[in-house]
C-alpha positions as CSV (number, residue, x, y, z in Angstrom):
1,M,-0.5,-0.4,0.3
2,S,1.4,2.9,-1.4
3,Q,2.0,5.9,1.5
4,K,-0.1,9.2,1.3
5,K,1.9,12.1,0.6
6,M,1.8,14.8,3.3
7,T,0.5,18.3,2.4
8,F,2.8,21.5,3.0
9,S,1.0,22.6,5.9
10,Q,0.7,19.0,7.4
11,K,4.8,18.9,6.9
12,F,5.2,22.5,8.5
13,Q,2.4,21.4,11.5
14,K,4.8,18.1,11.7
15,A,8.1,20.3,11.7
16,K,6.7,22.5,14.3
17,S,5.2,20.4,16.9
18,S,9.0,18.2,17.2
19,G,10.6,21.4,17.7
20,S,12.6,21.9,14.1
21,F,10.7,24.8,13.3
22,S,12.1,26.4,16.2
23,A,15.7,24.8,16.1
24,A,15.6,26.5,12.1
25,L,14.2,29.6,12.9
26,M,17.0,30.6,15.8
27,L,19.4,29.1,13.6
28,A,18.5,31.3,10.8
29,P,20.2,34.9,11.9
30,A,23.6,33.2,12.6
31,V,23.6,31.3,9.2
32,F,22.7,34.5,7.6
33,F,25.6,36.3,9.2
34,L,28.3,33.3,8.4
35,C,27.6,33.2,4.7
36,L,27.6,37.1,4.5
37,C,30.3,37.7,6.5
38,S,32.5,34.9,6.1
39,I,31.3,32.5,2.8
40,Y,30.7,35.1,0.8
41,P,33.9,37.2,0.7
42,F,36.3,34.2,1.0
43,I,34.6,33.0,-2.5
44,W,34.6,36.9,-3.6
45,I,37.9,37.1,-3.6
46,F,38.9,33.1,-4.2
47,R,38.6,34.6,-7.8
48,Y,41.3,36.5,-7.8
49,V,44.3,34.4,-6.3
50,A,45.3,34.0,-10.4
51,C,44.8,37.9,-11.3
52,D,46.7,40.8,-10.3
53,Y,44.1,42.9,-8.7
54,N,44.6,46.9,-7.5
55,G,41.2,46.9,-5.5
56,F,39.5,48.5,-9.3
57,K,41.0,45.7,-12.4
58,S,41.7,42.4,-12.6
59,T,44.6,41.1,-14.8
60,F,44.6,37.3,-15.1
61,T,48.1,36.0,-14.3
62,G,48.3,32.6,-14.4
63,W,50.2,30.5,-11.9
64,K,52.7,33.9,-11.5
65,N,50.8,34.8,-7.5
66,F,51.6,31.4,-6.6
67,E,55.4,30.9,-8.1
68,R,55.5,34.2,-6.5
69,M,54.1,32.6,-3.0
70,L,56.4,29.4,-3.2
71,N,59.0,31.7,-3.6
72,D,59.4,34.4,-0.8
73,K,61.0,34.1,2.3
74,V,58.8,36.0,4.2
75,F,56.1,33.4,3.5
76,W,57.8,30.7,4.5
77,N,58.8,32.5,7.7
78,S,55.6,33.1,8.5
79,V,54.8,29.4,7.8
80,M,57.6,28.6,10.6
81,H,56.4,30.9,12.7
82,T,52.7,29.7,12.8
83,F,54.3,26.3,13.4
84,E,55.9,27.2,15.6
85,Y,53.1,29.3,17.7
86,A,50.8,26.1,17.5
87,F,53.3,24.0,19.3
88,Y,53.8,26.1,22.2
89,K,50.3,26.9,22.8
90,L,49.4,23.1,22.6
91,I,52.1,22.0,25.1
92,F,51.3,24.9,27.7
93,I,47.5,25.1,27.0
94,I,46.6,21.0,27.0
95,P,48.2,20.0,30.8
96,L,47.0,23.7,32.0
97,A,43.7,22.7,31.1
98,L,43.3,19.3,31.6
99,L,44.5,19.7,35.3
100,M,42.4,23.0,36.0
101,A,39.4,20.1,34.6
102,V,40.3,17.8,36.8
103,L,40.0,19.9,40.1
104,L,37.0,22.2,39.2
105,N,35.5,18.6,38.3
106,Q,35.5,18.1,41.8
107,K,32.8,18.9,43.7
108,L,35.0,21.7,45.7
109,R,33.1,25.0,46.7
110,G,33.0,27.6,44.6
111,S,34.2,25.4,41.8
112,S,30.8,26.9,39.4
113,V,32.3,30.3,40.2
114,F,35.6,29.5,39.0
115,R,34.8,27.5,36.3
116,G,33.0,30.8,34.8
117,I,36.2,33.3,35.3
118,Y,37.9,30.8,33.7
119,F,36.0,30.6,30.7
120,M,34.9,34.5,30.3
121,P,38.0,35.2,28.2
122,T,36.5,33.2,26.0
123,I,33.7,35.1,24.9
124,I,35.4,38.1,24.9
125,S,36.3,39.8,21.8
126,T,39.7,39.8,20.4
127,S,39.6,43.7,19.8
128,I,39.2,44.0,23.6
129,A,41.8,41.8,24.3
130,G,44.1,42.5,22.5
131,M,44.5,46.3,24.1
132,I,44.4,44.8,27.4
133,F,47.2,42.6,26.6
134,G,48.4,45.6,24.6
135,F,48.5,47.6,28.0
136,I,49.7,44.8,29.7
137,F,53.2,44.2,27.2
138,A,53.5,48.2,26.5
139,T,56.9,49.1,26.3
140,K,57.0,52.4,28.2
141,N,54.8,52.3,31.4
142,G,53.7,48.1,30.3
143,I,52.0,46.3,33.7
144,L,54.5,43.8,33.0
145,N,57.5,45.6,33.0
146,S,56.6,47.7,35.6
147,M,56.0,45.0,38.4
148,L,59.2,43.3,36.8
149,Q,60.7,46.4,37.3
150,N,59.5,46.8,41.2
151,M,60.9,42.9,41.8
152,H,64.1,44.2,40.6
153,M,64.0,41.3,37.9
154,I,64.8,43.3,35.1
155,D,66.8,46.9,34.9
156,S,65.5,48.3,31.6
157,P,61.7,47.2,29.7
158,I,61.2,44.4,27.8
159,K,60.1,44.8,23.8
160,W,57.6,42.4,24.4
161,L,55.7,43.6,21.0
162,N,59.3,44.3,19.1
163,S,61.7,42.0,19.5
164,P,61.6,38.7,17.7
165,S,62.7,37.1,20.5
166,V,60.2,37.5,22.7
167,V,57.2,38.6,21.1
168,M,56.4,35.0,20.5
169,V,56.1,34.6,24.7
170,A,53.8,37.3,24.2
171,V,51.8,36.1,21.6
172,T,51.6,32.4,23.2
173,I,50.4,34.2,26.5
174,L,48.0,35.6,24.7
175,A,46.2,32.7,22.8
176,I,46.2,30.4,26.1
177,W,44.7,33.1,28.1
178,G,42.0,33.4,25.0
179,G,42.0,29.5,24.6
180,F,42.2,28.3,28.3
181,G,38.5,28.2,28.7
182,N,37.5,26.4,25.6
183,Y,40.3,23.7,26.5
184,M,39.0,23.2,30.4
185,L,35.4,23.2,29.5
186,Y,36.1,20.0,26.8
187,F,38.1,18.4,29.4
188,I,34.9,19.1,32.1
189,L,32.4,17.7,29.7
190,R,34.6,14.2,28.6
191,M,35.2,13.3,31.8
192,F,31.5,14.2,33.0
193,T,30.2,11.6,29.3
194,R,32.9,9.2,30.4
195,V,31.6,9.2,34.7
196,Q,28.0,8.8,33.5
197,R,28.4,6.3,30.7
198,S,30.6,4.0,33.1
199,M,27.4,4.6,36.1
200,V,25.2,3.2,32.9
201,Q,27.5,0.9,32.3
202,L,27.6,-0.6,35.8
203,A,23.7,-0.6,36.0
204,C,23.5,-2.8,33.2
205,R,25.2,-5.5,34.3
206,P,23.4,-8.6,35.4
207,S,24.3,-8.7,38.9
208,S,23.0,-4.9,39.2
209,A,19.2,-4.1,40.8
210,L,18.6,-1.6,37.6
211,H,19.4,-4.3,34.9
212,F,15.5,-4.1,34.2
213,Q,15.3,-0.7,34.4
214,C,18.4,-0.4,32.1
215,W,17.6,-2.6,29.9
216,H,14.3,-1.1,28.7
217,R,15.5,2.9,28.7
218,Y,19.3,1.6,27.2
């Protein structure tokens, strides 16, 4: 027997009752701005990778842009600095986030408050974070240099954002501060999921008194 096709109004009512319509309505603004501000500009600019474009007129150049890029020492230096940045960030942020997740996952007083405090830098915009750390790492009247000089650890201010030997330290500290909350929350959720799964497996053992309920639930 062939299944009767649903009309548009019936499909709409079904989606509305199941919550799909509400979910799509809430996601629509975010998807719209994602397409408008991220996907469309990327596709638009991707047309000019094989062109000489001055902002007004484009001239097709073929593979010359790629040849210039691959033979440019500045490009390869930036690639190496990117890998260096990622390496330093990961070797510090993952152990710190895992340690803090273990501590905050305990039933300690005020752990929820500290979770919010550590996660707060994640929701701060990049421009605000840049301004904050600009004041901290400033060469003249910078907070960090002033503290180090008052503690007699340095004699002259360090050029944190201008010196090639220490700028990676400043950038890595900013990256750890900004992304620490995401990694910590991920580890907390993973531990919470694993604990719940272990409890379900324990309850589902044949010798468990909850085996009958678990059999029908899970």
